[in-house]
C-alpha positions in Angstrom: 113.4 113.3 87.4 109.7 114.2 87.6 107.1 111.8 89.0 103.5 112.0 87.9 101.0 110.0 89.9 97.6 108.8 88.6 94.4 109.6 90.4 90.7 109.4 89.9 88.7 112.6 89.6 85.8 112.6 92.1 84.6 116.2 91.9 85.0 119.0 89.3 84.4 122.7 90.0 85.4 126.2 88.9 87.5 128.3 91.3 88.2 131.9 90.2 88.2 130.9 86.5 90.3 127.8 86.9 88.9 124.3 86.3 89.7 122.4 89.6 89.0 118.9 90.9 89.2 116.8 93.9 91.3 113.7 92.9 91.5 110.4 94.8 95.0 108.9 95.1 94.2 105.6 96.7 92.1 107.2 99.5 94.1 110.4 99.8 92.1 113.3 98.4 93.9 116.3 96.9 92.9 119.5 95.0 94.2 119.5 91.4 94.1 122.0 88.6 92.5 120.6 85.4 93.3 123.6 83.1 95.7 121.5 81.0 93.0 118.8 80.5 89.7 120.8 80.2 87.9 117.8 78.8 88.4 115.9 82.1 85.2 114.7 83.9 84.3 113.0 87.2 85.4 109.3 87.0 88.3 110.0 84.7 91.9 109.1 85.7 94.5 111.8 85.3 98.3 111.9 85.7 99.2 114.6 88.2 102.5 116.4 88.9 102.8 119.1 91.5 99.1 119.8 91.6 98.4 119.9 87.9 96.7 117.2 85.8 99.0 116.8 82.8 97.0 114.2 80.8 94.2 111.7 81.1 94.7 108.0 81.4 92.6 104.9 80.9 91.7 103.0 84.0 93.8 100.0 83.1 96.9 102.2 82.5 96.3 104.1 85.8 95.9 100.9 87.8 99.1 99.4 86.2 101.1 102.5 87.1 99.7 102.5 90.6 100.7 98.8 91.0 104.2 99.6 89.8 104.5 102.5 92.3 103.4 100.2 95.1 106.0 97.6 94.0 108.7 100.3 94.1 107.7 101.4 97.6 107.8 97.8 98.9 111.3 97.2 97.4 112.5 100.4 99.1 111.4 98.9 102.5 113.1 95.5 102.0 116.6 94.9 103.3 119.2 94.3 100.7 120.8 90.8 100.4 122.7 89.4 103.4 123.8 92.5 105.3 
């Protein structure tokens, strides 16, 4: 199973012929390749898998996905039933 995580593009630049960006994942900044979404701009949300932005998302969809990921993380930390 692959997991793509939404993030917001905060900076776009060219690096050796590749369109690259700094993407904010809830306060964690990572470098991401934008070559698959050349139309991406600062402020856009993108779905990222292993350092590559695969597609662009609307802000509502990105926030909904982030909320679901937070819910999953919380569930994983809760004890199961009456153990």
